N, C-alpha and C positions, 0 to 999 in steps of 0.2 A: 620562570618566564611567564609573562602575562598572556592572556588569551589573544589580545590584539596583536602582540608581537609575534606570537606563534602563527597567527593567521597570515601576517605579512610575509613571514619566512616561507610558509607553505605556498603562497601565491607566487612568490619569486621562483621557487623551485618548479612550479607548474609552467611558468613562462619560459624558463630555461629549457625544460623538456620539449616545449613546443618549438622553440628555436632550433633545437637539435633534431627535429624531424619526428618526434614522438607525438603523433596527432590522435585525437579521440576517434574511437571506432564509430562508424555510422551504423546504427543498429536497427532502425525502423521502429515499428509499433506492433503491439499485440491488440488486435481488434476484439471487441466484446462480441461481435456478431449481432448486436442490437443497433439497428440504424440510428435511432434517436440518440443513443449514447455516443456512438462512434462519430456522428456528425458534429458533435459539440467539442470533441477532442482534436486538437491540432494533429494532423497526420492520420486521422481516422482511427485512433486507438490509443492504448496506454503505451507510452514511449519506453522502449528498452534503453539501457544506458542512462537511466535517470532514477531519481529517488521519489517515491510516492508514499504518502502518509495515510493511515487509517485509524479511526477511533470510533468508539461507540457513541451513540447519540446522547447517552446519559451516563451517570456514574455507576450504574448497576452492572452486574456480571453478565446479564443476558445480552445487552447491547454490545458489551466488550467482546463477548464470544462471537457475535454476528460479525463484528469487524475482523476478527481473526479468521473466521471462515471465509469471508469475502476475499481477504488476502490469499488464503490457501487456495481458493478456487482460481484466482489469477495465476498463482505459482503453478498450479496443476496443468495449465495450458501452455506453459513454456516447455522448452526441450532441455534436457540435461538434469543433473542432480540439483537438489534444493538444499541450501544450508539454512538452518533455522537456529538463531541465536536467542538465548533466553536465560533468565535467572530462576524461574519457577517451572519445574518439570510437571506441569499440570494439564498438558494437552491430551485430549481424548482421541486416541488414534482412529476409532470407528467414525468419529465425526469428520476427521480429515479425509478419510476414504470416501465418505458420503458426498463430499464436494469435489471428488476426483483426485485428491492428493494422497497417494498410497504411501505408507510409512517407509517402504523399501526404497523410495526415491529420496528420502529426507535424511540429512546428516544433522543431528541435533548437537548443538554446542552449548553446554551449560556453564554459566559463570556465576560468581558470587556477587559481583558488582556491575552496575549498568555501564560504568566506564569500560569494563572488559567486553560487554556486549557490543558497544560501539567499535572497539578495537577489532573484535572478531568479525564484525560485519565488514569493516574496511579491508581486512585481510582477505576475506572471501571474495569481495568485489574485485580486488586487485589481482587475485589468482586467475580469474577468467574461466571460461568453459562451463560455467554453471547456468542453470535455467534462471534462478533468482536467489537472492539472499534476503532472508526475512529476519527482522530483529524486533523483539518485544521490549518496549521502552516506556518509562514514565515521562522522562524529560529528554529533549533533544536540542542542545544549544546550537546556535547558529554556526559556530565554528565547526562543530562535529558534523552537522548536516551538510555543510559545504565540502568537507572532506569525503563524506559518503557520495555526494553528487559527483565530485571530480573523479573518484575511484570508479564509479559506475560508468561515467563517460569514457574512461580509458579502455575498458574491456567490453562495453556494450551489455553488461549484465544488469538486470533489473533489481533495484533495491526497494524493499517493501518494509516500511517501519510501522509496526502495530503499536499504537499508544495505549497502554493498559494502566488503569488507575487502581491504586490500593485504597485510596480514600478520596472523599469529595473534593478536598482542597487542592488535590493534584490536577484535577480536570482542567483548571484554568490555564495550565501551561500549554495546552493544545492551541491556544490562541496566539502564542508567541511566534514571531517571524522565524521561518526556517528557509533553507534553500531547496525545499522539495518542489518538484515539477507539478504535482497535483496533491490535493489534500481532500480526503473523503471522510464523511461522518455517516455511520450506519446505525439505523434504529430498527428494532423489531416491530413489525406491524401484525395485526390479526391475520391468521392463516387464510389461505384461499378457501372460499366456500365450496362445498361439495353438494351435489344433488341428493346425496344420501348421508346418514350420520357417519361421522368420522373426522379425522384431522387432515386437512388439505395441505398442499405445499406451502412451506413457510414463505412469508413476504417480508421484504425490507424496504425501508425508505433510504435511498442513497442520496446524500447531499454532496455534490461536488462544490466544495467551499472555496477552492483555489485552483486555478489552472493557468499556467503561463500562456500568454497569447491566445486566451480564450475567455469564455463566459462561464459563470457559475450556473448551476442548474440542480434540479431535484427530480428524482425518478422513483416511482413505485414499481418494484420489480419482484418477480418470483426468485427465491433464493437459488444459489448455485446447485446444479444437479450433479450427478455422478461423473460428469465430464468437465466440471468446473464452469459450466455455462449458465447464464441467467437469462430470463425473459422479461420483457416489459409486461406489467400487469394490465388488465383490461382498462383501468383508469389510471391517470397519472396522479402525482402527489397533490395537484390542485383540483382533481375531480374531472379533468378533461382528458383528451387523448394526446396532449402535447406536454412535454416537460416544461416546468416553470423555470424561467431563466432570469438571471440578474447580471449586471455588469460586474466583471472581475475587478476586485480592488487591488490586485497585485501590481 
């Protein structure tokens, strides 16, 4: 069966479910608690019952790790168990705890293939009752992303797709269209300066590259703390106190 035919059949099933009275759950938003960021997101925060994408700003491991930690900090602020689907069991548990996501809340589901990661994510989203479902992926085809988005809408569970690259050539897939509600790129910046010698709090450049019914923007932030919360740094990405905005191309 071709992907296009599979998508048509899936959409027909969704329409039938709607006609039968199975309606998506209204789930609200998870606010960041940072006014400049929440103000630019429709609803005042990151939508539950929706798919959100995260990737590192470059092809390196450091930026990819920052993207995973950003997603973990978001998951940490939801209520309920977290299902984390992956193919490489290389997560550093102390780092997750440092951004507020304690391992005792996480159910790790390891697979051999990315196709299984997508299937496991959809199953977790359809189950309901979870705080969030996280999946580590290189590629996310449009058909698969739409299935995740629809599954998230039905239960109100947040879907977080962390796009991790194994090689430089794979990074270009992040620019392909998907059904995600928001798309973020995270880059590691120099740590916050301290008045004494030492390493200050890590800083990230957050690029909101896509948001439905909203504008793109950039934010220079202090990385997630042990409660999963981040703060706006003293200067924004463009050197002022306001985020840099651009029109959304979605």
